[in-house]
GUNU-206297 format. One record per residue: x, y, z of N, C-alpha, C in turn. Coordinates in steps of 0.02 Angstrom, whole numbers, m for minus. Example, Ala and Ser with C-alpha at 12.3 -4.5 7.8 and 13.67 -1.06 7.14 Angstrom:
<pts>
+--------+--------+--------+--------+--------+--------+--------+--------+--------+
|   n.c1 |   n.c2 |   n.c3 |  ca.c1 |  ca.c2 |  ca.c3 |   c.c1 |   c.c2 |   c.c3 |
+--------+--------+--------+--------+--------+--------+--------+--------+--------+
|    660 |   m284 |    390 |    615 |   m225 |    390 |    660 |   m165 |    390 |
|    642 |   m112 |    354 |    684 |    m53 |    357 |    645 |      2 |    394 |
+--------+--------+--------+--------+--------+--------+--------+--------+--------+
</pts>
This chain:
<pts>
+--------+--------+--------+--------+--------+--------+--------+--------+--------+
|   n.c1 |   n.c2 |   n.c3 |  ca.c1 |  ca.c2 |  ca.c3 |   c.c1 |   c.c2 |   c.c3 |
+--------+--------+--------+--------+--------+--------+--------+--------+--------+
|   1623 |   3872 |  m3674 |   1690 |   3903 |  m3706 |   1730 |   3892 |  m3730 |
|   1744 |   3822 |  m3680 |   1835 |   3811 |  m3690 |   1824 |   3763 |  m3759 |
|   1750 |   3736 |  m3770 |   1778 |   3688 |  m3806 |   1805 |   3706 |  m3890 |
|   1766 |   3786 |  m3877 |   1783 |   3850 |  m3954 |   1852 |   3861 |  m3950 |
|   1887 |   3851 |  m3887 |   1947 |   3878 |  m3895 |   2041 |   3872 |  m3919 |
|   2053 |   3874 |  m3997 |   2079 |   3838 |  m4045 |   2153 |   3831 |  m4021 |
|   2175 |   3841 |  m3972 |   2231 |   3811 |  m3917 |   2229 |   3743 |  m3909 |
|   2167 |   3729 |  m3857 |   2127 |   3682 |  m3837 |   2134 |   3645 |  m3886 |
|   2090 |   3654 |  m3943 |   2072 |   3617 |  m4030 |   2149 |   3580 |  m4026 |
|   2189 |   3625 |  m4028 |   2236 |   3605 |  m4055 |   2302 |   3538 |  m4038 |
|   2272 |   3546 |  m3950 |   2320 |   3520 |  m3919 |   2278 |   3436 |  m3910 |
|   2195 |   3433 |  m3913 |   2196 |   3384 |  m3916 |   2155 |   3316 |  m3957 |
|   2140 |   3374 |  m4037 |   2130 |   3365 |  m4092 |   2173 |   3295 |  m4120 |
|   2126 |   3251 |  m4157 |   2163 |   3196 |  m4191 |   2182 |   3175 |  m4157 |
|   2198 |   3138 |  m4101 |   2222 |   3085 |  m4068 |   2177 |   3051 |  m4021 |
|   2232 |   3002 |  m3941 |   2183 |   2963 |  m3918 |   2151 |   3002 |  m3862 |
|   2166 |   3078 |  m3862 |   2132 |   3116 |  m3799 |   2053 |   3142 |  m3844 |
|   2043 |   3149 |  m3903 |   2011 |   3151 |  m3919 |   1955 |   3117 |  m3939 |
|   1984 |   3054 |  m3965 |   1951 |   2995 |  m3967 |   1916 |   2964 |  m3892 |
|   1962 |   2985 |  m3847 |   1931 |   2960 |  m3776 |   1887 |   2999 |  m3764 |
|   1889 |   3058 |  m3771 |   1847 |   3097 |  m3710 |   1766 |   3091 |  m3766 |
|   1776 |   3075 |  m3832 |   1708 |   3087 |  m3846 |   1683 |   2999 |  m3855 |
|   1728 |   2971 |  m3846 |   1689 |   2882 |  m3812 |   1676 |   2909 |  m3737 |
|   1696 |   2926 |  m3678 |   1665 |   2949 |  m3644 |   1623 |   2973 |  m3662 |
|   1574 |   3021 |  m3680 |   1529 |   3098 |  m3699 |   1502 |   3037 |  m3730 |
|   1501 |   3012 |  m3745 |   1468 |   2944 |  m3819 |   1428 |   2888 |  m3747 |
|   1461 |   2884 |  m3714 |   1435 |   2795 |  m3670 |   1391 |   2850 |  m3596 |
|   1416 |   2892 |  m3603 |   1335 |   2922 |  m3557 |   1277 |   2959 |  m3594 |
|   1280 |   2972 |  m3673 |   1231 |   2981 |  m3718 |   1194 |   2919 |  m3712 |
|   1236 |   2869 |  m3718 |   1223 |   2804 |  m3746 |   1186 |   2780 |  m3702 |
|   1169 |   2770 |  m3601 |   1169 |   2770 |  m3581 |   1072 |   2790 |  m3581 |
|   1068 |   2876 |  m3584 |   1017 |   2917 |  m3582 |    970 |   2891 |  m3641 |
|    985 |   2858 |  m3708 |    961 |   2853 |  m3786 |    910 |   2796 |  m3756 |
|    968 |   2732 |  m3691 |    952 |   2684 |  m3712 |    896 |   2693 |  m3657 |
|    838 |   2711 |  m3612 |    820 |   2728 |  m3589 |    733 |   2742 |  m3631 |
|    743 |   2783 |  m3689 |    682 |   2802 |  m3712 |    664 |   2819 |  m3784 |
|    721 |   2795 |  m3829 |    747 |   2776 |  m3895 |    745 |   2717 |  m3909 |
|    730 |   2704 |  m3993 |    743 |   2639 |  m4011 |    788 |   2605 |  m4014 |
|    792 |   2563 |  m3973 |    822 |   2497 |  m3953 |    887 |   2487 |  m4018 |
|    830 |   2483 |  m4065 |    869 |   2442 |  m4122 |    933 |   2517 |  m4143 |
|    898 |   2584 |  m4135 |    965 |   2614 |  m4169 |   1021 |   2630 |  m4094 |
|    997 |   2602 |  m4063 |   1034 |   2638 |  m4008 |   1089 |   2578 |  m4010 |
|   1073 |   2511 |  m4039 |   1134 |   2451 |  m4022 |   1151 |   2466 |  m4067 |
|   1131 |   2491 |  m4130 |   1157 |   2500 |  m4196 |   1239 |   2549 |  m4197 |
|   1220 |   2606 |  m4148 |   1262 |   2658 |  m4142 |   1311 |   2593 |  m4091 |
|   1310 |   2564 |  m4038 |   1366 |   2530 |  m3991 |   1397 |   2500 |  m4059 |
|   1366 |   2469 |  m4113 |   1399 |   2426 |  m4131 |   1446 |   2474 |  m4187 |
|   1441 |   2494 |  m4214 |   1478 |   2540 |  m4259 |   1528 |   2575 |  m4212 |
|   1521 |   2610 |  m4160 |   1584 |   2612 |  m4101 |   1647 |   2571 |  m4081 |
|   1619 |   2516 |  m4092 |   1652 |   2446 |  m4067 |   1703 |   2443 |  m4165 |
|   1639 |   2441 |  m4212 |   1668 |   2432 |  m4264 |   1728 |   2466 |  m4328 |
|   1722 |   2547 |  m4317 |   1736 |   2584 |  m4312 |   1769 |   2646 |  m4263 |
|   1831 |   2713 |  m4303 |   1827 |   2741 |  m4274 |   1803 |   2799 |  m4294 |
|   1780 |   2838 |  m4255 |   1732 |   2901 |  m4284 |   1734 |   2957 |  m4219 |
|   1702 |   3009 |  m4240 |   1702 |   3085 |  m4203 |   1654 |   3107 |  m4170 |
|   1616 |   3064 |  m4177 |   1544 |   3105 |  m4164 |   1522 |   3066 |  m4103 |
|   1470 |   3101 |  m4062 |   1449 |   3062 |  m4014 |   1393 |   3036 |  m4005 |
|   1354 |   2993 |  m3978 |   1286 |   2954 |  m3984 |   1246 |   2989 |  m4032 |
|   1239 |   3047 |  m3994 |   1170 |   3089 |  m3990 |   1196 |   3126 |  m4073 |
|   1233 |   3128 |  m4062 |   1249 |   3171 |  m4157 |   1226 |   3095 |  m4209 |
|   1255 |   3040 |  m4207 |   1236 |   2980 |  m4236 |   1176 |   2963 |  m4236 |
|   1114 |   2985 |  m4162 |   1075 |   2945 |  m4181 |   1027 |   2997 |  m4228 |
|   1059 |   3074 |  m4202 |   1020 |   3131 |  m4262 |   1019 |   3121 |  m4330 |
|   1081 |   3100 |  m4376 |   1093 |   3070 |  m4430 |   1058 |   3038 |  m4445 |
|   1056 |   2963 |  m4407 |   1021 |   2927 |  m4433 |    931 |   2947 |  m4444 |
|    891 |   2979 |  m4382 |    840 |   3006 |  m4399 |    820 |   3038 |  m4442 |
|    885 |   3096 |  m4440 |    865 |   3142 |  m4538 |    865 |   3078 |  m4566 |
|    912 |   3061 |  m4582 |    919 |   3020 |  m4642 |    856 |   2967 |  m4646 |
|    840 |   2955 |  m4606 |    761 |   2879 |  m4598 |    710 |   2973 |  m4606 |
|    699 |   3015 |  m4584 |    638 |   3060 |  m4614 |    617 |   3074 |  m4687 |
|    699 |   3090 |  m4716 |    695 |   3104 |  m4767 |    704 |   3023 |  m4828 |
|    702 |   2965 |  m4794 |    720 |   2936 |  m4865 |    658 |   2904 |  m4901 |
|    595 |   2934 |  m4891 |    556 |   2933 |  m4920 |    524 |   2982 |  m4959 |
|    568 |   3027 |  m4956 |    552 |   3114 |  m5017 |    567 |   3078 |  m5075 |
|    572 |   3128 |  m5150 |    597 |   3120 |  m5174 |    680 |   3155 |  m5174 |
|    705 |   3130 |  m5216 |    765 |   3156 |  m5191 |    841 |   3102 |  m5176 |
|    876 |   3125 |  m5179 |    939 |   3075 |  m5151 |    970 |   3094 |  m5103 |
|   1028 |   3043 |  m5079 |   1076 |   3078 |  m5013 |   1136 |   3074 |  m5032 |
|   1165 |   3121 |  m4977 |   1242 |   3118 |  m4993 |   1288 |   3127 |  m4928 |
|   1340 |   3138 |  m4937 |   1391 |   3136 |  m4874 |   1458 |   3140 |  m4865 |
|   1478 |   3221 |  m4876 |   1539 |   3258 |  m4880 |   1576 |   3236 |  m4802 |
|   1642 |   3196 |  m4807 |   1679 |   3193 |  m4773 |   1656 |   3140 |  m4706 |
|   1680 |   3068 |  m4755 |   1656 |   2991 |  m4738 |   1703 |   2971 |  m4674 |
|   1773 |   2994 |  m4687 |   1809 |   2957 |  m4640 |   1816 |   2884 |  m4632 |
|   1808 |   2839 |  m4576 |   1798 |   2796 |  m4571 |   1718 |   2767 |  m4591 |
|   1694 |   2789 |  m4603 |   1613 |   2769 |  m4626 |   1569 |   2747 |  m4576 |
|   1593 |   2774 |  m4531 |   1519 |   2773 |  m4458 |   1465 |   2816 |  m4488 |
|   1456 |   2862 |  m4496 |   1397 |   2918 |  m4484 |   1364 |   2880 |  m4555 |
|   1398 |   2854 |  m4626 |   1373 |   2835 |  m4657 |   1342 |   2782 |  m4668 |
|   1371 |   2742 |  m4624 |   1356 |   2643 |  m4587 |   1262 |   2691 |  m4569 |
|   1271 |   2748 |  m4541 |   1185 |   2766 |  m4479 |   1153 |   2782 |  m4545 |
|   1161 |   2822 |  m4603 |   1133 |   2855 |  m4660 |   1119 |   2772 |  m4695 |
|   1157 |   2718 |  m4697 |   1138 |   2669 |  m4737 |   1083 |   2657 |  m4717 |
|   1067 |   2632 |  m4638 |   1033 |   2570 |  m4588 |    929 |   2621 |  m4595 |
|    949 |   2677 |  m4636 |    904 |   2736 |  m4622 |    859 |   2731 |  m4689 |
|    916 |   2745 |  m4744 |    899 |   2754 |  m4817 |    851 |   2731 |  m4865 |
|    851 |   2666 |  m4831 |    811 |   2606 |  m4894 |    820 |   2601 |  m4938 |
|    798 |   2619 |  m4997 |    861 |   2595 |  m5073 |    860 |   2655 |  m5109 |
|    868 |   2728 |  m5065 |    875 |   2805 |  m5089 |    964 |   2816 |  m5107 |
|    986 |   2819 |  m5157 |   1069 |   2813 |  m5170 |   1090 |   2888 |  m5134 |
|   1142 |   2847 |  m5118 |   1181 |   2862 |  m5074 |   1251 |   2871 |  m5073 |
|   1277 |   2949 |  m5106 |   1321 |   2997 |  m5148 |   1358 |   2987 |  m5067 |
|   1450 |   2977 |  m5079 |   1506 |   2980 |  m5025 |   1552 |   3005 |  m5050 |
|   1585 |   3065 |  m5020 |   1649 |   3087 |  m5033 |   1673 |   3098 |  m5000 |
|   1732 |   3091 |  m5016 |   1809 |   3121 |  m4979 |   1862 |   3111 |  m4999 |
|   1919 |   3144 |  m4970 |   1967 |   3150 |  m5014 |   2007 |   3061 |  m4991 |
|   1979 |   3035 |  m4942 |   2012 |   2975 |  m4933 |   2090 |   2945 |  m4899 |
|   2121 |   3017 |  m4918 |   2185 |   3033 |  m4908 |   2193 |   3105 |  m4824 |
|   2129 |   3105 |  m4805 |   2127 |   3166 |  m4732 |   2124 |   3240 |  m4768 |
|   2123 |   3283 |  m4707 |   2115 |   3370 |  m4725 |   2140 |   3370 |  m4762 |
|   2117 |   3430 |  m4813 |   2150 |   3474 |  m4856 |   2182 |   3500 |  m4818 |
|   2232 |   3562 |  m4856 |   2263 |   3623 |  m4803 |   2207 |   3659 |  m4793 |
|   2231 |   3686 |  m4720 |   2157 |   3753 |  m4695 |   2186 |   3803 |  m4731 |
|   2123 |   3849 |  m4725 |   2126 |   3919 |  m4695 |   2114 |   3971 |  m4677 |
|   2125 |   4028 |  m4642 |   2156 |   4051 |  m4628 |   2083 |   4072 |  m4556 |
|   2028 |   4073 |  m4586 |   1978 |   4059 |  m4555 |   1948 |   4007 |  m4510 |
|   1989 |   3940 |  m4506 |   1997 |   3883 |  m4476 |   2051 |   3893 |  m4411 |
|   2102 |   3949 |  m4403 |   2117 |   3939 |  m4321 |   2177 |   3900 |  m4307 |
|   2214 |   3891 |  m4377 |   2272 |   3828 |  m4358 |   2228 |   3778 |  m4328 |
|   2189 |   3765 |  m4332 |   2171 |   3669 |  m4262 |   2204 |   3623 |  m4289 |
|   2174 |   3626 |  m4366 |   2188 |   3521 |  m4387 |   2274 |   3544 |  m4432 |
|   2283 |   3505 |  m4457 |   2338 |   3483 |  m4508 |   2322 |   3449 |  m4579 |
|   2355 |   3462 |  m4621 |   2343 |   3430 |  m4675 |   2347 |   3373 |  m4663 |
|   2319 |   3315 |  m4714 |   2319 |   3256 |  m4708 |   2282 |   3214 |  m4628 |
|   2247 |   3257 |  m4586 |   2247 |   3196 |  m4535 |   2167 |   3191 |  m4554 |
|   2141 |   3125 |  m4514 |   2105 |   3082 |  m4518 |   2108 |   3051 |  m4589 |
|   2143 |   3021 |  m4601 |   2145 |   2993 |  m4689 |   2121 |   2921 |  m4643 |
|   2091 |   2900 |  m4705 |   2051 |   2838 |  m4713 |   2057 |   2789 |  m4788 |
|   2060 |   2742 |  m4809 |   2087 |   2719 |  m4885 |   2005 |   2726 |  m4914 |
|   1999 |   2734 |  m4947 |   1936 |   2711 |  m4980 |   1927 |   2642 |  m4998 |
|   1962 |   2611 |  m5012 |   1941 |   2537 |  m4997 |   1901 |   2509 |  m4929 |
|   1956 |   2527 |  m4883 |   1917 |   2509 |  m4816 |   1839 |   2516 |  m4802 |
|   1836 |   2613 |  m4845 |   1760 |   2618 |  m4832 |   1718 |   2577 |  m4872 |
|   1722 |   2584 |  m4920 |   1714 |   2528 |  m4974 |   1704 |   2437 |  m4945 |
|   1730 |   2440 |  m4919 |   1735 |   2371 |  m4907 |   1661 |   2365 |  m4827 |
|   1672 |   2389 |  m4800 |   1652 |   2435 |  m4733 |   1556 |   2428 |  m4733 |
|   1552 |   2455 |  m4804 |   1497 |   2486 |  m4813 |   1466 |   2454 |  m4891 |
|   1508 |   2350 |  m4896 |   1485 |   2323 |  m4944 |   1419 |   2303 |  m4967 |
|   1375 |   2277 |  m4893 |   1329 |   2259 |  m4900 |   1260 |   2310 |  m4912 |
|   1285 |   2365 |  m4922 |   1225 |   2407 |  m4936 |   1183 |   2428 |  m4985 |
|   1147 |   2435 |  m5018 |   1127 |   2458 |  m5109 |   1133 |   2545 |  m5126 |
|   1136 |   2540 |  m5169 |   1142 |   2601 |  m5205 |   1172 |   2656 |  m5163 |
|   1261 |   2636 |  m5141 |   1280 |   2707 |  m5126 |   1340 |   2692 |  m5180 |
|   1367 |   2756 |  m5181 |   1440 |   2774 |  m5252 |   1477 |   2819 |  m5192 |
|   1526 |   2809 |  m5227 |   1617 |   2833 |  m5189 |   1651 |   2870 |  m5236 |
|   1657 |   2946 |  m5213 |   1694 |   2980 |  m5255 |   1765 |   2998 |  m5208 |
|   1817 |   2998 |  m5220 |   1857 |   3010 |  m5206 |   1910 |   3069 |  m5237 |
|   1933 |   3119 |  m5200 |   1936 |   3183 |  m5213 |   1902 |   3263 |  m5169 |
|   1943 |   3305 |  m5177 |   1902 |   3354 |  m5135 |   1860 |   3407 |  m5160 |
|   1808 |   3403 |  m5114 |   1756 |   3429 |  m5140 |   1717 |   3493 |  m5155 |
|   1724 |   3537 |  m5201 |   1658 |   3511 |  m5249 |   1701 |   3479 |  m5318 |
|   1759 |   3481 |  m5309 |   1796 |   3458 |  m5383 |   1791 |   3395 |  m5397 |
|   1748 |   3359 |  m5356 |   1747 |   3303 |  m5363 |   1644 |   3292 |  m5358 |
|   1636 |   3342 |  m5384 |   1546 |   3329 |  m5379 |   1512 |   3325 |  m5448 |
|   1582 |   3331 |  m5509 |   1534 |   3305 |  m5569 |   1470 |   3284 |  m5591 |
|   1502 |   3172 |  m5582 |   1437 |   3162 |  m5596 |   1355 |   3174 |  m5558 |
|   1374 |   3215 |  m5490 |   1294 |   3195 |  m5487 |   1298 |   3282 |  m5476 |
|   1293 |   3334 |  m5511 |   1274 |   3400 |  m5535 |   1207 |   3401 |  m5546 |
|   1172 |   3356 |  m5584 |   1128 |   3344 |  m5596 |   1062 |   3322 |  m5576 |
|   1069 |   3292 |  m5515 |   1035 |   3261 |  m5474 |   1013 |   3290 |  m5420 |
|    934 |   3293 |  m5371 |    914 |   3330 |  m5296 |    933 |   3295 |  m5250 |
|    926 |   3324 |  m5201 |    954 |   3295 |  m5126 |    877 |   3314 |  m5087 |
|    892 |   3262 |  m5039 |    809 |   3290 |  m5004 |    889 |   3277 |  m4926 |
|    945 |   3234 |  m4934 |    974 |   3259 |  m4877 |   1059 |   3248 |  m4906 |
|   1065 |   3295 |  m4854 |   1151 |   3287 |  m4881 |   1191 |   3308 |  m4795 |
|   1219 |   3275 |  m4779 |   1288 |   3272 |  m4711 |   1352 |   3287 |  m4731 |
|   1368 |   3328 |  m4673 |   1445 |   3383 |  m4696 |   1465 |   3373 |  m4633 |
|   1525 |   3348 |  m4646 |   1585 |   3319 |  m4580 |   1631 |   3338 |  m4613 |
|   1655 |   3401 |  m4611 |   1725 |   3402 |  m4666 |   1774 |   3479 |  m4627 |
|   1737 |   3493 |  m4551 |   1792 |   3520 |  m4531 |   1834 |   3611 |  m4526 |
|   1816 |   3628 |  m4602 |   1847 |   3665 |  m4610 |   1814 |   3706 |  m4649 |
|   1842 |   3811 |  m4676 |   1809 |   3825 |  m4686 |   1792 |   3833 |  m4762 |
|   1832 |   3829 |  m4797 |   1843 |   3814 |  m4867 |   1803 |   3734 |  m4897 |
|   1800 |   3703 |  m4871 |   1748 |   3633 |  m4873 |   1692 |   3639 |  m4863 |
|   1670 |   3685 |  m4805 |   1593 |   3694 |  m4761 |   1550 |   3732 |  m4833 |
|   1592 |   3780 |  m4833 |   1582 |   3842 |  m4903 |   1545 |   3798 |  m4970 |
|   1605 |   3747 |  m5003 |   1603 |   3732 |  m5027 |   1556 |   3689 |  m5036 |
|   1524 |   3648 |  m5009 |   1471 |   3615 |  m4981 |   1398 |   3640 |  m4982 |
|   1397 |   3705 |  m4975 |   1331 |   3743 |  m4948 |   1331 |   3777 |  m5038 |
|   1373 |   3811 |  m5048 |   1364 |   3818 |  m5127 |   1352 |   3783 |  m5170 |
|   1368 |   3703 |  m5158 |   1342 |   3641 |  m5210 |   1301 |   3631 |  m5195 |
|   1256 |   3608 |  m5124 |   1238 |   3568 |  m5111 |   1152 |   3627 |  m5113 |
|   1142 |   3681 |  m5068 |   1097 |   3711 |  m5064 |   1049 |   3712 |  m5149 |
|   1076 |   3737 |  m5202 |   1000 |   3727 |  m5239 |   1002 |   3664 |  m5259 |
|   1018 |   3633 |  m5269 |   1001 |   3557 |  m5282 |    987 |   3530 |  m5219 |
|    935 |   3556 |  m5153 |    904 |   3530 |  m5133 |    832 |   3532 |  m5138 |
|    791 |   3491 |  m5136 |    716 |   3503 |  m5121 |    712 |   3532 |  m5082 |
|    646 |   3553 |  m5096 |    585 |   3598 |  m5031 |    587 |   3568 |  m4961 |
|    620 |   3548 |  m4920 |    605 |   3534 |  m4864 |    672 |   3495 |  m4855 |
|    707 |   3486 |  m4900 |    776 |   3451 |  m4916 |    817 |   3499 |  m4851 |
|    862 |   3438 |  m4824 |    908 |   3454 |  m4744 |    975 |   3442 |  m4761 |
|   1018 |   3489 |  m4756 |   1079 |   3499 |  m4755 |   1097 |   3476 |  m4679 |
|   1143 |   3464 |  m4641 |   1155 |   3417 |  m4577 |   1247 |   3436 |  m4585 |
|   1263 |   3477 |  m4520 |   1335 |   3486 |  m4505 |   1361 |   3474 |  m4438 |
|   1417 |   3426 |  m4452 |   1450 |   3429 |  m4367 |   1492 |   3478 |  m4377 |
|   1503 |   3495 |  m4307 |   1552 |   3543 |  m4264 |   1547 |   3612 |  m4288 |
|   1500 |   3634 |  m4315 |   1470 |   3709 |  m4304 |   1482 |   3752 |  m4237 |
|   1459 |   3740 |  m4193 |   1497 |   3776 |  m4148 |   1537 |   3752 |  m4114 |
|   1573 |   3730 |  m4142 |   1636 |   3712 |  m4088 |   1727 |   3721 |  m4126 |
|   1690 |   3746 |  m4210 |   1759 |   3767 |  m4273 |   1731 |   3814 |  m4303 |
|   1790 |   3862 |  m4274 |   1779 |   3925 |  m4279 |   1753 |   3917 |  m4389 |
|   1796 |   3901 |  m4429 |   1804 |   3915 |  m4503 |   1736 |   3865 |  m4518 |
|   1689 |   3814 |  m4491 |   1625 |   3781 |  m4489 |   1578 |   3838 |  m4475 |
|   1578 |   3874 |  m4434 |   1525 |   3924 |  m4418 |   1522 |   3969 |  m4468 |
|   1599 |   4003 |  m4484 |   1616 |   4037 |  m4507 |   1573 |   4065 |  m4570 |
|   1602 |   3993 |  m4603 |   1577 |   3953 |  m4702 |   1475 |   3970 |  m4660 |
|   1448 |   3958 |  m4632 |   1392 |   3948 |  m4616 |   1351 |   4060 |  m4624 |
|   1394 |   4063 |  m4581 |   1364 |   4144 |  m4552 |   1358 |   4177 |  m4635 |
|   1420 |   4174 |  m4679 |   1434 |   4191 |  m4731 |   1382 |   4190 |  m4773 |
|   1374 |   4116 |  m4792 |   1343 |   4089 |  m4838 |   1263 |   4115 |  m4841 |
|   1236 |   4098 |  m4781 |   1168 |   4142 |  m4747 |   1151 |   4219 |  m4763 |
|   1216 |   4240 |  m4761 |   1193 |   4327 |  m4771 |   1127 |   4344 |  m4817 |
|   1130 |   4302 |  m4854 |   1053 |   4332 |  m4922 |   1021 |   4284 |  m4929 |
|   1025 |   4231 |  m4884 |    980 |   4175 |  m4878 |    902 |   4182 |  m4838 |
|    856 |   4161 |  m4858 |    786 |   4187 |  m4822 |    794 |   4122 |  m4787 |
|    840 |   4045 |  m4768 |    807 |   4028 |  m4718 |    847 |   4007 |  m4661 |
|    815 |   3995 |  m4599 |    849 |   4018 |  m4556 |    904 |   3948 |  m4522 |
|    952 |   3962 |  m4451 |    998 |   3909 |  m4466 |    960 |   3872 |  m4391 |
|    962 |   3812 |  m4400 |    925 |   3779 |  m4334 |   1012 |   3757 |  m4312 |
|   1004 |   3787 |  m4236 |   1091 |   3748 |  m4214 |   1054 |   3718 |  m4150 |
|   1077 |   3639 |  m4159 |   1065 |   3589 |  m4101 |   1088 |   3563 |  m4036 |
|   1079 |   3548 |  m4007 |   1102 |   3549 |  m3936 |   1161 |   3511 |  m3942 |
|   1181 |   3460 |  m3990 |   1250 |   3427 |  m4024 |   1274 |   3505 |  m4034 |
|   1324 |   3496 |  m4069 |   1395 |   3512 |  m4100 |   1360 |   3525 |  m4178 |
|   1311 |   3514 |  m4210 |   1273 |   3496 |  m4247 |   1237 |   3563 |  m4273 |
|   1228 |   3577 |  m4331 |   1164 |   3635 |  m4356 |   1149 |   3607 |  m4431 |
|   1078 |   3622 |  m4424 |   1038 |   3616 |  m4493 |   1020 |   3636 |  m4529 |
|    987 |   3639 |  m4596 |    983 |   3705 |  m4633 |    907 |   3664 |  m4676 |
|    849 |   3674 |  m4669 |    806 |   3650 |  m4713 |    775 |   3696 |  m4745 |
|    788 |   3668 |  m4839 |    780 |   3726 |  m4900 |    701 |   3729 |  m4896 |
|    710 |   3786 |  m4904 |    605 |   3803 |  m4920 |    614 |   3794 |  m4987 |
+--------+--------+--------+--------+--------+--------+--------+--------+--------+
</pts>
C-alpha cells in the first residue's frame, strides 16, 4: 500500500529515484521472463530500455506487446494516449503488423492535475518532443501522431473503430476522457489497457466512476495495470 501513498509518490516521482526503482524491478522481471517467454520479445524489451527512457516495468511492457499482438488480426485500429518517449508505442508497433496505430500526446508533458490526483504530479512533467518520437518510430508503417491534449486532439479519428487502446496518462481527467472517447468506439472484444491503475488515485477513481453504469467488469492485473474488454 505504500506505493499508493501520495507523499511517497511526490517524493520519488519524475526523477532519478523513480527511474532507478523501475529499472531494478524491470531487471528482476526480465530474468523471470527470460526463463519461459518468447526470447524475441524479451530481447525487444531489453533493447527499448537501452534506447529510451520509459516508466513501465518489463512485465508491463510484455503485456502491452502480447495484447497488441492478440488484437492485431481483429477488425479495428489501435491507439495509445500518453506516448512519452515512444517505448510502449514501439512494443505495439512490433506486434501490430499493418494495423494502423494512432498516437496521442501533448508532447509537452502532463497537463494540470485535478483534486482527485492528490497533487502527485507537476504540470509539464514527462515531456518529450513530437519530433523525437516520430524519429524513433519512423521505421514502422501506418503510425499517425496527434499533438495536443486528449480528447480535444481526437477529431481525426472520431469515425474509427478500435481493437486495442493503451492509456498511460497518469491523471483523473485524462483517464476519464480516454474512457469516454474509446469505450463507444471499441469493437466487441476490444481491449482497453491502462497503466498506473493500482497506484495512482486519479486513474483508479476515473475507472470506478466510469464503470458504475457499464456491464463490463474491470480486470485488475498483477502489475499496476488494469484492462477492460468491451462486450
